[in-house]
Biopython code that builds the backbone (N, CA, C, O; Angstrom):
import numpy as np
from Bio.PDB.StructureBuilder import StructureBuilder

atoms = [
    (1, "UNK", "N", (-2.978, -82.740, 50.368)),
    (1, "UNK", "CA", (-3.950, -81.686, 50.587)),
    (1, "UNK", "C", (-3.349, -80.566, 51.435)),
    (1, "UNK", "O", (-3.639, -79.390, 51.214)),
    (2, "UNK", "N", (-2.521, -80.930, 52.396)),
    (2, "UNK", "CA", (-1.902, -79.919, 53.248)),
    (2, "UNK", "C", (-1.094, -78.930, 52.427)),
    (2, "UNK", "O", (-1.111, -77.730, 52.700)),
    (3, "UNK", "N", (-0.386, -79.430, 51.424)),
    (3, "UNK", "CA", (0.408, -78.542, 50.570)),
    (3, "UNK", "C", (-0.489, -77.542, 49.861)),
    (3, "UNK", "O", (-0.114, -76.382, 49.687)),
    (4, "UNK", "N", (-1.659, -77.980, 49.456)),
    (4, "UNK", "CA", (-2.596, -77.088, 48.781)),
    (4, "UNK", "C", (-3.089, -75.993, 49.730)),
    (4, "UNK", "O", (-3.188, -74.828, 49.346)),
    (5, "UNK", "N", (-3.391, -76.372, 50.948)),
    (5, "UNK", "CA", (-3.828, -75.393, 51.951)),
    (5, "UNK", "C", (-2.704, -74.403, 52.232)),
    (5, "UNK", "O", (-2.929, -73.194, 52.296)),
    (6, "UNK", "N", (-1.504, -74.922, 52.396)),
    (6, "UNK", "CA", (-0.354, -74.044, 52.649)),
    (6, "UNK", "C", (-0.103, -73.115, 51.469)),
    (6, "UNK", "O", (0.231, -71.946, 51.660)),
    (7, "UNK", "N", (-0.261, -73.627, 50.250)),
    (7, "UNK", "CA", (-0.072, -72.796, 49.057)),
    (7, "UNK", "C", (-1.103, -71.675, 49.013)),
    (7, "UNK", "O", (-0.781, -70.543, 48.655)),
    (8, "UNK", "N", (-2.331, -71.989, 49.373)),
    (8, "UNK", "CA", (-3.386, -70.964, 49.402)),
    (8, "UNK", "C", (-3.084, -69.905, 50.454)),
    (8, "UNK", "O", (-3.227, -68.710, 50.194)),
    (9, "UNK", "N", (-2.672, -70.332, 51.626)),
    (9, "UNK", "CA", (-2.336, -69.383, 52.693)),
    (9, "UNK", "C", (-1.174, -68.499, 52.261)),
    (9, "UNK", "O", (-1.202, -67.284, 52.459)),
    (10, "UNK", "N", (-0.160, -69.108, 51.675)),
    (10, "UNK", "CA", (0.989, -68.325, 51.206)),
    (10, "UNK", "C", (0.580, -67.328, 50.138)),
    (10, "UNK", "O", (1.041, -66.187, 50.140)),
    (11, "UNK", "N", (-0.291, -67.756, 49.219)),
    (11, "UNK", "CA", (-0.760, -66.839, 48.180)),
    (11, "UNK", "C", (-1.515, -65.664, 48.793)),
    (11, "UNK", "O", (-1.262, -64.510, 48.448)),
    (12, "UNK", "N", (-2.440, -65.959, 49.701)),
    (12, "UNK", "CA", (-3.241, -64.893, 50.310)),
    (12, "UNK", "C", (-2.388, -63.943, 51.143)),
    (12, "UNK", "O", (-2.752, -62.779, 51.316)),
    (13, "UNK", "N", (-1.269, -64.417, 51.657)),
    (13, "UNK", "CA", (-0.354, -63.563, 52.413)),
    (13, "UNK", "C", (0.618, -62.801, 51.513)),
    (13, "UNK", "O", (1.356, -61.938, 51.990)),
    (14, "UNK", "N", (0.624, -63.107, 50.237)),
    (14, "UNK", "CA", (1.530, -62.427, 49.315)),
    (14, "UNK", "C", (0.946, -61.077, 48.893)),
    (14, "UNK", "O", (-0.236, -60.806, 49.105)),
    (15, "UNK", "N", (1.780, -60.252, 48.303)),
    (15, "UNK", "CA", (1.338, -58.942, 47.808)),
    (15, "UNK", "C", (0.220, -59.116, 46.775)),
    (15, "UNK", "O", (-0.778, -58.397, 46.803)),
    (16, "UNK", "N", (0.397, -60.066, 45.874)),
    (16, "UNK", "CA", (-0.619, -60.332, 44.845)),
    (16, "UNK", "C", (-1.931, -60.841, 45.464)),
    (16, "UNK", "O", (-3.017, -60.428, 45.058)),
    (17, "UNK", "N", (-1.819, -61.725, 46.432)),
    (17, "UNK", "CA", (-3.007, -62.259, 47.100)),
    (17, "UNK", "C", (-3.771, -61.184, 47.855)),
    (17, "UNK", "O", (-4.999, -61.137, 47.801)),
    (18, "UNK", "N", (-3.044, -60.319, 48.561)),
    (18, "UNK", "CA", (-3.707, -59.211, 49.283)),
    (18, "UNK", "C", (-4.410, -58.278, 48.313)),
    (18, "UNK", "O", (-5.473, -57.738, 48.621)),
    (19, "UNK", "N", (-3.807, -58.084, 47.120)),
    (19, "UNK", "CA", (-4.461, -57.243, 46.106)),
    (19, "UNK", "C", (-5.770, -57.883, 45.647)),
    (19, "UNK", "O", (-6.774, -57.189, 45.492)),
    (20, "UNK", "N", (-5.769, -59.196, 45.430)),
    (20, "UNK", "CA", (-7.002, -59.901, 45.055)),
    (20, "UNK", "C", (-8.089, -59.665, 46.104)),
    (20, "UNK", "O", (-9.228, -59.339, 45.770)),
    (21, "UNK", "N", (-7.725, -59.832, 47.365)),
    (21, "UNK", "CA", (-8.700, -59.672, 48.444)),
    (21, "UNK", "C", (-9.194, -58.230, 48.517)),
    (21, "UNK", "O", (-10.396, -57.995, 48.641)),
    (22, "UNK", "N", (-8.282, -57.266, 48.443)),
    (22, "UNK", "CA", (-8.687, -55.852, 48.484)),
    (22, "UNK", "C", (-9.584, -55.494, 47.310)),
    (22, "UNK", "O", (-10.573, -54.780, 47.477)),
    (23, "UNK", "N", (-9.244, -55.990, 46.115)),
    (23, "UNK", "CA", (-10.089, -55.733, 44.944)),
    (23, "UNK", "C", (-11.469, -56.360, 45.131)),
    (23, "UNK", "O", (-12.484, -55.746, 44.801)),
    (24, "UNK", "N", (-11.504, -57.579, 45.657)),
    (24, "UNK", "CA", (-12.783, -58.252, 45.900)),
    (24, "UNK", "C", (-13.638, -57.440, 46.859)),
    (24, "UNK", "O", (-14.818, -57.212, 46.591)),
    (25, "UNK", "N", (-13.069, -57.005, 47.959)),
    (25, "UNK", "CA", (-13.821, -56.235, 48.952)),
    (25, "UNK", "C", (-14.322, -54.925, 48.352)),
    (25, "UNK", "O", (-15.464, -54.531, 48.588)),
    (26, "UNK", "N", (-13.482, -54.254, 47.584)),
    (26, "UNK", "CA", (-13.912, -53.015, 46.933)),
    (26, "UNK", "C", (-15.033, -53.270, 45.929)),
    (26, "UNK", "O", (-15.975, -52.483, 45.844)),
    (27, "UNK", "N", (-14.942, -54.358, 45.171)),
    (27, "UNK", "CA", (-16.001, -54.693, 44.214)),
    (27, "UNK", "C", (-17.311, -55.025, 44.924)),
    (27, "UNK", "O", (-18.385, -54.682, 44.429)),
    (28, "UNK", "N", (-17.235, -55.681, 46.063)),
    (28, "UNK", "CA", (-18.440, -55.982, 46.845)),
    (28, "UNK", "C", (-19.053, -54.688, 47.361)),
    (28, "UNK", "O", (-20.271, -54.515, 47.313)),
    (29, "UNK", "N", (-18.218, -53.779, 47.853)),
    (29, "UNK", "CA", (-18.721, -52.491, 48.342)),
    (29, "UNK", "C", (-19.422, -51.711, 47.237)),
    (29, "UNK", "O", (-20.409, -51.020, 47.490)),
    (30, "UNK", "N", (-18.910, -51.821, 46.006)),
    (30, "UNK", "CA", (-19.514, -51.122, 44.871)),
    (30, "UNK", "C", (-20.923, -51.617, 44.549)),
    (30, "UNK", "O", (-21.678, -50.933, 43.858)),
    (31, "UNK", "N", (-21.281, -52.801, 45.046)),
    (31, "UNK", "CA", (-22.634, -53.303, 44.834)),
    (31, "UNK", "C", (-23.668, -52.408, 45.510)),
    (31, "UNK", "O", (-24.822, -52.344, 45.086)),
    (32, "UNK", "N", (-23.239, -51.718, 46.567)),
    (32, "UNK", "CA", (-24.163, -50.857, 47.292)),
    (32, "UNK", "C", (-25.133, -51.615, 48.173)),
    (32, "UNK", "O", (-26.193, -51.098, 48.524)),
    (33, "UNK", "N", (-24.780, -52.830, 48.530)),
    (33, "UNK", "CA", (-25.630, -53.642, 49.395)),
    (33, "UNK", "C", (-25.218, -53.392, 50.838)),
    (33, "UNK", "O", (-24.039, -53.485, 51.181)),
    (34, "UNK", "N", (-26.178, -53.081, 51.665)),
    (34, "UNK", "CA", (-25.889, -52.880, 53.081)),
    (34, "UNK", "C", (-25.402, -54.195, 53.674)),
    (34, "UNK", "O", (-26.090, -55.214, 53.604)),
    (35, "UNK", "N", (-24.209, -54.160, 54.260)),
    (35, "UNK", "CA", (-23.669, -55.353, 54.895)),
    (35, "UNK", "C", (-24.295, -55.502, 56.280)),
    (35, "UNK", "O", (-24.285, -54.567, 57.081)),
    (36, "UNK", "N", (-24.829, -56.669, 56.544)),
    (36, "UNK", "CA", (-25.495, -56.936, 57.814)),
    (36, "UNK", "C", (-24.619, -57.764, 58.742)),
    (36, "UNK", "O", (-25.095, -58.286, 59.750)),
    (37, "UNK", "N", (-23.330, -57.884, 58.400)),
    (37, "UNK", "CA", (-22.402, -58.641, 59.242)),
    (37, "UNK", "C", (-21.015, -58.006, 59.128)),
    (37, "UNK", "O", (-20.835, -57.032, 58.397)),
    (38, "UNK", "N", (-20.048, -58.551, 59.842)),
    (38, "UNK", "CA", (-18.702, -57.979, 59.873)),
    (38, "UNK", "C", (-17.775, -58.520, 58.787)),
    (38, "UNK", "O", (-16.677, -57.993, 58.608)),
    (39, "UNK", "N", (-18.181, -59.541, 58.069)),
    (39, "UNK", "CA", (-17.334, -60.135, 57.043)),
    (39, "UNK", "C", (-17.783, -59.639, 55.672)),
    (39, "UNK", "O", (-18.849, -60.028, 55.194)),
    (40, "UNK", "N", (-16.982, -58.783, 55.031)),
    (40, "UNK", "CA", (-17.416, -58.216, 53.753)),
    (40, "UNK", "C", (-17.505, -59.238, 52.624)),
    (40, "UNK", "O", (-18.083, -58.938, 51.579)),
    (41, "UNK", "N", (-16.948, -60.439, 52.804)),
    (41, "UNK", "CA", (-17.027, -61.456, 51.756)),
    (41, "UNK", "C", (-18.295, -62.304, 51.859)),
    (41, "UNK", "O", (-18.542, -63.167, 51.016)),
    (42, "UNK", "N", (-19.088, -62.056, 52.889)),
    (42, "UNK", "CA", (-20.362, -62.755, 53.041)),
    (42, "UNK", "C", (-21.479, -61.734, 52.872)),
    (42, "UNK", "O", (-21.622, -60.817, 53.681)),
    (43, "UNK", "N", (-22.258, -61.899, 51.827)),
    (43, "UNK", "CA", (-23.356, -60.986, 51.539)),
    (43, "UNK", "C", (-24.625, -61.605, 52.102)),
    (43, "UNK", "O", (-25.023, -62.699, 51.702)),
    (44, "UNK", "N", (-25.251, -60.905, 53.025)),
    (44, "UNK", "CA", (-26.464, -61.382, 53.677)),
    (44, "UNK", "C", (-27.651, -60.635, 53.087)),
    (44, "UNK", "O", (-27.708, -59.406, 53.128)),
    (45, "UNK", "N", (-28.597, -61.390, 52.538)),
    (45, "UNK", "CA", (-29.757, -60.813, 51.870)),
    (45, "UNK", "C", (-31.017, -61.251, 52.596)),
    (45, "UNK", "O", (-31.188, -62.430, 52.907)),
    (46, "UNK", "N", (-31.897, -60.295, 52.864)),
    (46, "UNK", "CA", (-33.191, -60.635, 53.449)),
    (46, "UNK", "C", (-34.058, -61.277, 52.373)),
    (46, "UNK", "O", (-34.002, -60.889, 51.207)),
    (47, "UNK", "N", (-34.846, -62.245, 52.766)),
    (47, "UNK", "CA", (-35.760, -62.867, 51.818)),
    (47, "UNK", "C", (-35.798, -64.372, 51.893)),
    (47, "UNK", "O", (-36.809, -64.983, 51.545)),
    (48, "UNK", "N", (-34.735, -64.976, 52.333)),
    (48, "UNK", "CA", (-34.715, -66.403, 52.592)),
    (48, "UNK", "C", (-34.859, -67.311, 51.396)),
    (48, "UNK", "O", (-34.365, -67.022, 50.306)),
    (49, "UNK", "N", (-35.551, -68.424, 51.619)),
    (49, "UNK", "CA", (-35.619, -69.513, 50.645)),
    (49, "UNK", "C", (-36.190, -69.079, 49.300)),
    (49, "UNK", "O", (-35.738, -69.551, 48.257)),
    (50, "UNK", "N", (-37.164, -68.197, 49.312)),
    (50, "UNK", "CA", (-37.763, -67.758, 48.043)),
    (50, "UNK", "C", (-36.726, -67.025, 47.191)),
    (50, "UNK", "O", (-36.616, -67.284, 45.992)),
    (51, "UNK", "N", (-35.971, -66.118, 47.798)),
    (51, "UNK", "CA", (-34.923, -65.382, 47.086)),
    (51, "UNK", "C", (-33.851, -66.357, 46.596)),
    (51, "UNK", "O", (-33.393, -66.265, 45.457)),
    (52, "UNK", "N", (-33.464, -67.272, 47.447)),
    (52, "UNK", "CA", (-32.457, -68.275, 47.092)),
    (52, "UNK", "C", (-32.889, -69.051, 45.851)),
    (52, "UNK", "O", (-32.106, -69.251, 44.923)),
    (53, "UNK", "N", (-34.126, -69.477, 45.851)),
    (53, "UNK", "CA", (-34.651, -70.257, 44.732)),
    (53, "UNK", "C", (-34.658, -69.445, 43.439)),
    (53, "UNK", "O", (-34.269, -69.957, 42.389)),
    (54, "UNK", "N", (-35.090, -68.200, 43.500)),
    (54, "UNK", "CA", (-35.115, -67.343, 42.309)),
    (54, "UNK", "C", (-33.701, -67.086, 41.802)),
    (54, "UNK", "O", (-33.445, -67.179, 40.602)),
    (55, "UNK", "N", (-32.779, -66.760, 42.715)),
    (55, "UNK", "CA", (-31.394, -66.500, 42.301)),
    (55, "UNK", "C", (-30.799, -67.706, 41.594)),
    (55, "UNK", "O", (-30.080, -67.555, 40.606)),
    (56, "UNK", "N", (-31.090, -68.895, 42.087)),
    (56, "UNK", "CA", (-30.539, -70.098, 41.482)),
    (56, "UNK", "C", (-31.237, -70.438, 40.170)),
    (56, "UNK", "O", (-30.578, -70.670, 39.157)),
    (57, "UNK", "N", (-32.568, -70.467, 40.186)),
    (57, "UNK", "CA", (-33.325, -70.891, 38.998)),
    (57, "UNK", "C", (-33.215, -69.909, 37.838)),
    (57, "UNK", "O", (-33.058, -70.319, 36.688)),
    (58, "UNK", "N", (-33.296, -68.624, 38.134)),
    (58, "UNK", "CA", (-33.341, -67.619, 37.074)),
    (58, "UNK", "C", (-31.960, -67.087, 36.693)),
    (58, "UNK", "O", (-31.729, -66.744, 35.533)),
    (59, "UNK", "N", (-31.034, -67.014, 37.667)),
    (59, "UNK", "CA", (-29.741, -66.377, 37.415)),
    (59, "UNK", "C", (-28.542, -67.304, 37.610)),
    (59, "UNK", "O", (-27.399, -66.896, 37.403)),
    (60, "UNK", "N", (-28.802, -68.551, 38.009)),
    (60, "UNK", "CA", (-27.741, -69.531, 38.267)),
    (60, "UNK", "C", (-26.735, -69.013, 39.305)),
    (60, "UNK", "O", (-25.529, -69.217, 39.168)),
    (61, "UNK", "N", (-27.246, -68.345, 40.334)),
    (61, "UNK", "CA", (-26.432, -67.863, 41.446)),
    (61, "UNK", "C", (-26.747, -68.739, 42.647)),
    (61, "UNK", "O", (-27.885, -68.794, 43.114)),
    (62, "UNK", "N", (-25.733, -69.415, 43.132)),
    (62, "UNK", "CA", (-25.911, -70.364, 44.229)),
    (62, "UNK", "C", (-25.500, -69.722, 45.549)),
    (62, "UNK", "O", (-24.463, -69.065, 45.639)),
    (63, "UNK", "N", (-26.330, -69.922, 46.570)),
    (63, "UNK", "CA", (-26.013, -69.363, 47.881)),
    (63, "UNK", "C", (-25.194, -70.337, 48.716)),
    (63, "UNK", "O", (-25.081, -71.521, 48.397)),
    (64, "UNK", "N", (-24.633, -69.812, 49.780)),
    (64, "UNK", "CA", (-23.878, -70.639, 50.723)),
    (64, "UNK", "C", (-24.817, -71.277, 51.742)),
    (64, "UNK", "O", (-24.669, -72.442, 52.112)),
    (65, "UNK", "N", (-25.790, -70.475, 52.186)),
    (65, "UNK", "CA", (-26.713, -70.933, 53.225)),
    (65, "UNK", "C", (-27.967, -70.071, 53.156)),
    (65, "UNK", "O", (-27.902, -68.885, 52.830)),
    (66, "UNK", "N", (-29.099, -70.676, 53.464)),
    (66, "UNK", "CA", (-30.354, -69.913, 53.487)),
    (66, "UNK", "C", (-31.268, -70.472, 54.562)),
    (66, "UNK", "O", (-31.186, -71.647, 54.920)),
    (67, "UNK", "N", (-32.136, -69.618, 55.066)),
    (67, "UNK", "CA", (-33.181, -70.051, 55.992)),
    (67, "UNK", "C", (-34.452, -69.302, 55.623)),
    (67, "UNK", "O", (-34.522, -68.711, 54.545)),
    (68, "UNK", "N", (-35.438, -69.311, 56.473)),
    (68, "UNK", "CA", (-36.711, -68.684, 56.117)),
    (68, "UNK", "C", (-36.640, -67.159, 56.034)),
    (68, "UNK", "O", (-37.533, -66.534, 55.462)),
    (69, "UNK", "N", (-35.595, -66.554, 56.596)),
    (69, "UNK", "CA", (-35.509, -65.092, 56.611)),
    (69, "UNK", "C", (-34.360, -64.510, 55.793)),
    (69, "UNK", "O", (-34.485, -63.412, 55.252)),
    (70, "UNK", "N", (-33.261, -65.220, 55.696)),
    (70, "UNK", "CA", (-32.085, -64.661, 55.029)),
    (70, "UNK", "C", (-31.369, -65.680, 54.138)),
    (70, "UNK", "O", (-31.527, -66.893, 54.279)),
    (71, "UNK", "N", (-30.580, -65.133, 53.223)),
    (71, "UNK", "CA", (-29.722, -65.926, 52.349)),
    (71, "UNK", "C", (-28.313, -65.361, 52.440)),
    (71, "UNK", "O", (-28.126, -64.145, 52.409)),
    (72, "UNK", "N", (-27.322, -66.239, 52.552)),
    (72, "UNK", "CA", (-25.918, -65.824, 52.618)),
    (72, "UNK", "C", (-25.231, -66.225, 51.314)),
    (72, "UNK", "O", (-25.286, -67.383, 50.898)),
    (73, "UNK", "N", (-24.589, -65.257, 50.685)),
    (73, "UNK", "CA", (-23.782, -65.492, 49.492)),
    (73, "UNK", "C", (-22.326, -65.314, 49.894)),
    (73, "UNK", "O", (-21.962, -64.290, 50.472)),
    (74, "UNK", "N", (-21.501, -66.293, 49.596)),
    (74, "UNK", "CA", (-20.099, -66.256, 49.981)),
    (74, "UNK", "C", (-19.246, -65.926, 48.766)),
    (74, "UNK", "O", (-19.368, -66.558, 47.716)),
    (75, "UNK", "N", (-18.390, -64.938, 48.917)),
    (75, "UNK", "CA", (-17.487, -64.527, 47.843)),
    (75, "UNK", "C", (-16.057, -64.893, 48.219)),
    (75, "UNK", "O", (-15.695, -64.918, 49.396)),
    (76, "UNK", "N", (-15.261, -65.174, 47.212)),
    (76, "UNK", "CA", (-13.852, -65.486, 47.416)),
    (76, "UNK", "C", (-13.039, -64.911, 46.283)),
    (76, "UNK", "O", (-13.566, -64.179, 45.445)),
    (77, "UNK", "N", (-11.752, -65.237, 46.246)),
    (77, "UNK", "CA", (-10.904, -64.634, 45.223)),
    (77, "UNK", "C", (-11.288, -65.079, 43.817)),
    (77, "UNK", "O", (-10.848, -64.474, 42.839)),
    (78, "UNK", "N", (-12.089, -66.111, 43.701)),
    (78, "UNK", "CA", (-12.599, -66.531, 42.396)),
    (78, "UNK", "C", (-13.846, -65.778, 41.974)),
    (78, "UNK", "O", (-14.341, -65.967, 40.863)),
    (79, "UNK", "N", (-14.358, -64.926, 42.851)),
    (79, "UNK", "CA", (-15.549, -64.140, 42.538)),
    (79, "UNK", "C", (-15.114, -62.912, 41.743)),
    (79, "UNK", "O", (-14.526, -61.977, 42.288)),
    (80, "UNK", "N", (-15.407, -62.932, 40.472)),
    (80, "UNK", "CA", (-14.976, -61.854, 39.587)),
    (80, "UNK", "C", (-15.923, -60.663, 39.671)),
    (80, "UNK", "O", (-17.041, -60.765, 40.177)),
    (81, "UNK", "N", (-15.446, -59.545, 39.166)),
    (81, "UNK", "CA", (-16.282, -58.351, 39.102)),
    (81, "UNK", "C", (-17.511, -58.633, 38.228)),
    (81, "UNK", "O", (-18.603, -58.148, 38.524)),
    (82, "UNK", "N", (-17.341, -59.405, 37.168)),
    (82, "UNK", "CA", (-18.461, -59.759, 36.289)),
    (82, "UNK", "C", (-19.528, -60.553, 37.052)),
    (82, "UNK", "O", (-20.724, -60.333, 36.857)),
    (83, "UNK", "N", (-19.099, -61.467, 37.910)),
    (83, "UNK", "CA", (-20.057, -62.228, 38.712)),
    (83, "UNK", "C", (-20.801, -61.315, 39.678)),
    (83, "UNK", "O", (-22.001, -61.483, 39.894)),
    (84, "UNK", "N", (-20.099, -60.355, 40.254)),
    (84, "UNK", "CA", (-20.755, -59.420, 41.169)),
    (84, "UNK", "C", (-21.721, -58.508, 40.421)),
    (84, "UNK", "O", (-22.771, -58.151, 40.954)),
    (85, "UNK", "N", (-21.377, -58.129, 39.194)),
    (85, "UNK", "CA", (-22.292, -57.326, 38.376)),
    (85, "UNK", "C", (-23.552, -58.125, 38.048)),
    (85, "UNK", "O", (-24.655, -57.579, 38.044)),
    (86, "UNK", "N", (-23.384, -59.411, 37.776)),
    (86, "UNK", "CA", (-24.525, -60.295, 37.528)),
    (86, "UNK", "C", (-25.428, -60.341, 38.759)),
    (86, "UNK", "O", (-26.652, -60.280, 38.639)),
    (87, "UNK", "N", (-24.826, -60.448, 39.935)),
    (87, "UNK", "CA", (-25.588, -60.450, 41.182)),
    (87, "UNK", "C", (-26.310, -59.118, 41.369)),
    (87, "UNK", "O", (-27.482, -59.089, 41.744)),
    (88, "UNK", "N", (-25.614, -58.029, 41.111)),
    (88, "UNK", "CA", (-26.214, -56.698, 41.258)),
    (88, "UNK", "C", (-27.436, -56.558, 40.354)),
    (88, "UNK", "O", (-28.473, -56.052, 40.783)),
    (89, "UNK", "N", (-27.318, -57.002, 39.112)),
    (89, "UNK", "CA", (-28.441, -56.939, 38.168)),
    (89, "UNK", "C", (-29.604, -57.804, 38.661)),
    (89, "UNK", "O", (-30.761, -57.387, 38.610)),
    (90, "UNK", "N", (-29.290, -59.002, 39.136)),
    (90, "UNK", "CA", (-30.332, -59.906, 39.642)),
    (90, "UNK", "C", (-31.055, -59.279, 40.829)),
    (90, "UNK", "O", (-32.284, -59.303, 40.886)),
    (91, "UNK", "N", (-30.314, -58.725, 41.763)),
    (91, "UNK", "CA", (-30.933, -58.122, 42.940)),
    (91, "UNK", "C", (-31.741, -56.888, 42.566)),
    (91, "UNK", "O", (-32.790, -56.622, 43.153)),
    (92, "UNK", "N", (-31.253, -56.142, 41.596)),
    (92, "UNK", "CA", (-32.007, -54.976, 41.114)),
    (92, "UNK", "C", (-33.334, -55.420, 40.491)),
    (92, "UNK", "O", (-34.380, -54.818, 40.736)),
    (93, "UNK", "N", (-33.273, -56.479, 39.685)),
    (93, "UNK", "CA", (-34.496, -57.011, 39.068)),
    (93, "UNK", "C", (-35.477, -57.529, 40.097)),
    (93, "UNK", "O", (-36.690, -57.509, 39.886)),
    (94, "UNK", "N", (-34.935, -57.998, 41.226)),
    (94, "UNK", "CA", (-35.800, -58.496, 42.313)),
    (94, "UNK", "C", (-36.202, -57.376, 43.265)),
    (94, "UNK", "O", (-36.937, -57.601, 44.227)),
    (95, "UNK", "N", (-35.713, -56.165, 42.990)),
    (95, "UNK", "CA", (-35.996, -54.974, 43.814)),
    (95, "UNK", "C", (-35.430, -55.117, 45.225)),
    (95, "UNK", "O", (-36.056, -54.703, 46.201)),
    (96, "UNK", "N", (-34.236, -55.707, 45.321)),
    (96, "UNK", "CA", (-33.586, -55.866, 46.622)),
    (96, "UNK", "C", (-32.444, -54.880, 46.753)),
    (96, "UNK", "O", (-31.768, -54.853, 47.781)),
]
sb = StructureBuilder()
sb.init_structure("model")
sb.init_model(0)
sb.init_chain("A")
sb.init_seg("    ")
for serial, (resi, resn, name, xyz) in enumerate(atoms, 1):
    if name == "N":
        sb.init_residue(resn, " ", resi, " ")
    sb.init_atom(name, np.array(xyz, "f"), 0.0, 1.0, " ", f" {name:<3s}", serial, name[0])
structure = sb.get_structure()
């Protein structure tokens, strides 16, 4: 497992890995969602458990964490632009 962690760290420190991260951050910014925290890969949405349930049941979008007031969506290098567009459409349909 350590080799896998080291491989991931090495990839993220590479020119190609940094490009993935920069592209991801730019794609998240294009969503036009106000970031409520300092980590651009964590999307914080007001609405809590009800929003979480709708996103999962209707759009098959799973959150990282939710409580009665907010839902956190975690993005990583596997989060494609298509997935972010799906999220944008879902949030638009929910008027968020």
